[in-house]
Structure formats: structure tokens, C-alpha cells
C-alpha positions as CSV (number, residue, x, y, z in Angstrom):
1,M,0.0,0.0,0.0
2,A,1.4,3.4,-1.0
3,R,2.5,5.6,1.9
4,T,1.4,8.8,0.2
5,I,-1.6,9.8,-1.9
6,H,-1.9,12.5,-4.5
7,R,-4.0,15.4,-3.3
8,F,-3.4,18.6,-5.4
9,S,-2.4,19.0,-9.1
10,W,0.1,21.6,-10.2
11,P,-2.7,24.1,-11.4
12,E,-4.4,23.8,-8.0
13,R,-1.1,24.5,-6.2
14,A,-0.3,27.3,-8.6
15,A,-3.6,28.9,-7.8
16,H,-3.0,28.6,-4.1
17,W,0.4,30.2,-4.2
18,L,-0.6,32.8,-6.7
19,L,-3.4,33.8,-4.2
20,A,-1.0,33.8,-1.3
21,A,1.7,35.8,-3.1
22,A,-0.7,38.4,-4.5
23,F,-2.6,38.8,-1.3
24,F,0.4,39.4,0.8
25,T,1.9,41.8,-1.8
26,M,-1.4,43.7,-1.7
27,L,-1.4,43.6,2.1
28,L,2.1,44.9,2.5
29,S,2.0,47.5,-0.3
30,G,-1.4,48.7,0.9
31,A,0.2,49.7,4.2
32,F,2.5,52.1,2.4
33,V,-0.1,53.8,0.1
34,P,-0.6,57.4,1.3
35,H,-4.0,59.1,1.2
36,H,-4.7,60.7,-2.1
37,A,-1.9,58.8,-3.8
38,G,-1.4,59.3,-7.5
39,W,-0.8,56.6,-10.1
40,R,3.0,57.3,-10.0
41,N,3.2,56.2,-6.4
42,P,5.2,52.9,-6.4
43,A,3.2,51.4,-3.5
44,L,-0.1,52.0,-5.2
45,D,1.2,50.7,-8.5
46,T,2.4,47.5,-6.8
47,H,-0.9,47.2,-4.9
48,V,-3.1,47.5,-8.0
49,G,-0.7,45.5,-10.1
50,A,-0.9,42.5,-7.7
51,A,-4.7,42.7,-7.7
52,V,-4.8,42.6,-11.5
53,V,-2.3,39.7,-11.7
54,L,-4.4,37.7,-9.2
55,V,-7.6,38.1,-11.2
56,A,-6.0,37.4,-14.5
57,G,-4.2,34.3,-13.3
58,L,-7.3,32.8,-11.6
59,I,-9.4,33.5,-14.7
60,L,-6.8,31.9,-17.0
61,L,-6.6,28.8,-14.7
62,A,-10.4,28.6,-14.6
63,I,-10.7,28.7,-18.3
64,R,-7.9,26.3,-19.2
65,V,-7.7,23.8,-16.4
66,R,-10.5,21.4,-15.6
67,A,-9.0,20.2,-12.3
68,F,-9.2,23.8,-11.1
69,R,-12.9,24.1,-12.0
70,D,-13.6,20.7,-10.3
71,T,-11.9,21.8,-7.1
72,A,-14.0,25.0,-7.1
73,R,-17.1,23.0,-7.4
74,D,-16.1,20.7,-4.6
75,L,-15.5,23.6,-2.3
76,A,-18.8,25.2,-3.3
77,R,-20.9,22.1,-2.4
78,L,-22.0,21.5,1.2
79,D,-23.5,18.1,1.8
80,A,-25.1,16.5,4.9
81,D,-21.7,15.4,6.3
82,D,-20.4,18.9,5.9
83,H,-23.3,20.3,7.9
84,A,-22.7,17.6,10.6
85,W,-19.0,18.5,10.6
86,L,-19.9,22.2,11.2
87,S,-22.5,21.5,13.9
88,P,-21.8,23.5,17.0
89,G,-23.1,20.6,19.1
90,R,-20.3,18.4,17.8
91,F,-17.7,20.7,19.1
92,I,-19.4,21.3,22.4
93,R,-19.9,17.6,23.1
94,R,-16.4,16.8,21.5
95,R,-17.9,14.2,19.2
96,P,-15.6,12.8,16.5
97,A,-15.9,14.3,13.1
98,P,-18.1,12.5,10.5
99,P,-16.3,11.0,7.5
100,V,-15.8,13.6,4.9
101,G,-14.6,13.8,1.3
102,R,-11.8,15.8,-0.2
103,F,-12.6,18.9,1.9
104,N,-14.3,19.2,5.2
105,G,-17.0,21.7,6.2
106,G,-14.5,24.1,7.8
107,Q,-12.4,24.2,4.6
108,K,-15.5,24.9,2.5
109,V,-16.6,27.7,4.8
110,N,-13.1,29.1,4.8
111,A,-13.2,29.2,1.0
112,R,-16.5,31.1,1.1
113,L,-15.0,33.6,3.5
114,V,-11.9,34.1,1.3
115,V,-14.1,34.8,-1.7
116,F,-16.3,37.2,0.2
117,G,-13.3,39.0,1.6
118,L,-11.6,39.3,-1.8
119,A,-14.8,40.5,-3.4
120,G,-15.1,43.1,-0.6
121,L,-11.5,44.2,-1.1
122,Y,-11.9,44.6,-4.9
123,L,-15.3,46.4,-4.6
124,T,-14.1,48.9,-1.9
125,G,-10.7,49.3,-3.5
126,G,-12.2,50.0,-6.9
127,S,-14.5,52.6,-5.3
128,L,-11.5,54.3,-3.8
129,L,-9.7,54.4,-7.1
130,V,-12.7,55.6,-9.2
131,I,-14.6,57.8,-6.7
132,G,-12.0,58.6,-4.0
133,G,-12.8,58.9,-0.3
134,N,-16.4,57.7,0.3
135,L,-18.4,55.5,2.6
136,L,-17.8,52.3,0.5
137,G,-14.1,53.0,0.1
138,G,-13.8,53.5,3.9
139,L,-14.6,49.8,4.3
140,H,-11.4,48.8,2.4
141,G,-9.3,48.9,5.6
142,P,-11.7,46.8,7.7
143,F,-12.0,44.2,4.8
144,A,-8.2,44.1,4.6
145,L,-7.9,43.5,8.4
146,A,-10.6,40.8,8.4
147,T,-9.1,39.0,5.5
148,G,-5.7,39.3,7.0
149,V,-6.9,37.7,10.2
150,L,-8.5,34.9,8.1
151,A,-5.2,34.4,6.3
152,A,-3.3,34.3,9.7
153,G,-5.7,31.6,10.9
154,H,-5.1,29.6,7.7
155,I,-1.3,29.8,8.2
156,F,-1.7,28.7,11.8
157,M,-3.7,25.6,10.8
158,A,-1.2,24.8,7.9
159,V,2.1,25.4,9.8
160,V,1.6,25.2,13.5
161,N,-1.5,23.1,14.4
162,P,-0.2,19.5,14.8
163,T,-3.3,17.8,13.6
164,T,-3.6,19.7,10.3
165,R,-0.1,20.8,9.4
166,A,0.5,17.6,7.5
167,A,-1.8,19.0,4.9
168,L,0.8,21.6,3.9
169,R,2.7,18.8,2.0
170,G,-0.2,18.6,-0.4
171,M,0.2,22.3,-1.4
172,T,4.0,22.0,-1.8
173,L,4.7,18.5,-3.1
174,G,1.2,17.6,-4.3
175,S,0.8,14.5,-2.1
176,V,0.0,13.8,1.6
177,D,0.6,11.0,4.0
178,R,-2.0,8.3,3.3
179,E,-2.6,7.5,7.0
180,W,-3.2,11.2,7.7
181,A,-5.6,11.4,4.8
182,V,-7.5,8.3,6.0
183,R,-8.0,9.9,9.4
184,H,-9.2,13.3,8.1
185,H,-10.7,12.6,4.6
186,P,-11.7,8.9,4.5
187,R,-14.4,9.3,1.9
188,W,-11.9,11.0,-0.4
189,V,-9.3,8.3,0.0
190,E,-11.8,5.6,-0.7
191,Q,-13.0,7.4,-3.8
192,V,-9.4,7.9,-5.1
193,E,-8.4,4.3,-4.5
194,R,-11.6,2.9,-5.9
195,G,-11.0,5.0,-9.0
196,A,-7.4,3.7,-9.2
197,R,-8.5,0.1,-9.0
198,E,-11.2,0.5,-11.6
199,G,-8.6,2.1,-13.9
200,V,-6.3,-0.8,-13.4
201,N,-9.1,-3.3,-14.1
202,S,-10.3,-1.5,-17.2
203,T,-6.7,-1.5,-18.5
204,S,-6.2,-5.2,-17.9
205,D,-9.4,-6.0,-19.7
206,V,-8.2,-4.4,-23.0
């Protein structure tokens, strides 16, 4: 039995690291953008440039790569097991997590929050660029803070938390430890290995 199992393709990993690099570039450059900055301000140019590169890169991946679109659909779908995973009663009573597929309910909610946060940043940032100081543009800072806190939580879970940091290997090398995957994503492991067996059987029948 293989000790590792493939989890993320290169386009999925590329999208993740593009998002990470662009977001932190926007976060850092945004801290140096002065009020009423013109287009010749290097910090503002970097800030807007990173935002454009992120959107262009994600659109290109979505158009050209099927695996990227499949992942987006997986993250957008909440089934009964995901609702059970997210149940406050489960955490209060410390019940074990129900068996989940490739992503658990927490990861799917996190993906929704990231999309919401980025949409808010682009909407409020665009308002600042086009209109200038206004009520909508004034929400750009709070959106940046909230999304930054969300990113910090993601980094904690990926790097520090002992029960989930094994997942980071999937976003760097593409594969994860099979035993870890069986504990955290048993339905997904079953699906992958069943598909591999059926693929071998169909090949042997030719």
C-alpha cells in the first residue's frame, strides 16, 4: 500500500500560491499607500498590479484547467456530512468528526469567507480608485484587516497546528501521507483508491 496519496495537481497548487503571493503583496503594499496617492506612487502601482495579476491568473486557470474548476465545485458544495461537521453541538460535546470527502465543512466555509473577503476588497478598493474617499471606500481597511486575520488563521492551521499541518505537504509537493488522509478525509481516500482500482481493471481488460 502506498504511503502517500496525490492530493493537489500543479494548477491547484499554482492557484493557491498565486493567491498567497498576490494577497500578501497587496497587504504589504497597501500599508504604504498614502492618502490621495497618484498613479505614479510605487506602493499604489504595486498594490493595483498585484490585484490585476491575481484576477488574470485565476481566470486563466479557470478557463484552461478542468482540475481547477472541479476543485472550485467541490469547495462550493455543502452536503449533509459537511453540515454535521460544522454542527456546534459536535464541538461542544467533543464528538468525532463525521467521515468527509476531499474537503471538510470548515475548509469549505473558509473558501467562502476568502471569496467574500476578496470581493469586498476589490469592490471597496475599486470605489477608492474611481470615486475617491467615500463610505464604501472607507470599508477597504476593515476588509483588509478581516481578510488578514483569516489568512493568519489559515497559516496557523497549515504550519503550527499539529493535527492539520501535515496537509501543507499537499500544497507543496502535491501529495500527503495516506494515514493522515484516512483519518481526516476517509471518503476522499476511498474514492481515489476505488478509481485507481477501476482504472487498473479496465486497462487489464483491454
